[in-house]
C-alpha positions in Angstrom: -44.8 -5.0 -55.0 -43.9 -4.3 -58.5 -45.7 -1.5 -60.5 -45.4 -1.3 -64.4 -44.9 2.4 -65.3 -45.6 3.6 -68.9 -44.8 7.1 -70.3 -46.9 8.2 -73.1 -45.8 10.3 -76.1 -43.4 13.1 -75.5 -43.0 12.2 -71.8 -41.2 9.0 -72.8 -38.8 11.1 -74.9 -38.1 13.5 -72.1 -37.7 10.7 -69.4 -35.7 8.6 -71.8 -37.7 5.3 -71.4 -41.1 4.1 -72.4 -41.8 1.5 -69.9 -40.2 0.6 -66.5 -40.9 -1.6 -63.5 -40.8 0.1 -60.1 -40.7 -1.7 -56.7 -42.8 -0.1 -54.0 -43.9 -1.2 -50.5 -47.4 -2.7 -50.2 -50.1 -0.1 -49.9 -48.2 2.6 -51.9 -50.3 5.2 -53.6 -49.8 7.3 -56.9 -48.4 9.9 -54.8 -45.8 7.5 -53.4 -45.0 6.5 -57.0 -44.6 10.0 -58.1 -42.3 10.7 -55.2 -40.0 7.6 -55.8 -39.8 8.5 -59.5 -39.2 12.3 -58.8 -36.6 11.6 -56.2 -34.3 10.0 -58.8 -34.1 13.2 -60.9 -35.4 16.8 -60.6 -36.3 16.7 -64.4 -38.6 13.8 -63.9 -40.1 15.4 -60.8 -41.0 18.6 -62.9 -42.2 16.6 -65.9 -44.6 14.4 -63.6 -46.1 17.5 -62.0 -47.6 18.3 -65.5 -49.0 15.0 -66.3 -52.2 12.9 -65.8 -52.1 9.5 -64.1 -54.0 6.7 -65.3 -54.3 3.4 -63.3 -55.7 0.4 -64.9 -57.0 2.5 -67.9 -58.8 5.0 -65.6 -57.6 8.6 -64.5 -56.6 8.4 -60.9 -55.7 10.9 -58.2 -52.7 10.9 -56.0 -54.5 9.0 -53.2 -55.3 6.0 -55.3 -53.8 2.8 -53.8 -51.7 0.7 -56.2 -51.6 -3.1 -56.1 -48.9 -5.6 -57.3 -48.7 -5.7 -61.1 -50.7 -2.4 -61.7 -50.0 -0.6 -64.8 -49.7 3.1 -64.3 -49.5 5.5 -67.3 -48.3 9.0 -67.2 -49.6 11.2 -70.1 -49.9 14.9 -70.8 -53.2 16.6 -70.4 -55.1 16.7 -73.8 -57.2 19.7 -74.7 -59.3 20.1 -77.8 -62.8 19.8 -79.1 -64.9 22.0 -81.2 -64.1 25.6 -81.6 
C-alpha cells in the first residue's frame, strides 16, 4: 500500500522534503512507517522521535493501522496558551 507522508514546518527543512510517498505492506502501523523512514537515515530517526503523528487529520499513536492512500503528517509538538 502507498502512504502519503507530509513533514510540517521545520521538520521538512531538516528532512529535506515536504511530501513523499512510502510503500508499506498491508496492515502496517504508524510504528512500521516510522521504522521504515528511520531506517533510511539516523538523522530522520532522531527527528521523528520528537514529532507528533497525525493520520487523516487526527493525532495517532504508534499502534494506529494505516490504509492505502492514508495521509500521515509529522509535526513538532506545539506548546502555548495563556501565561
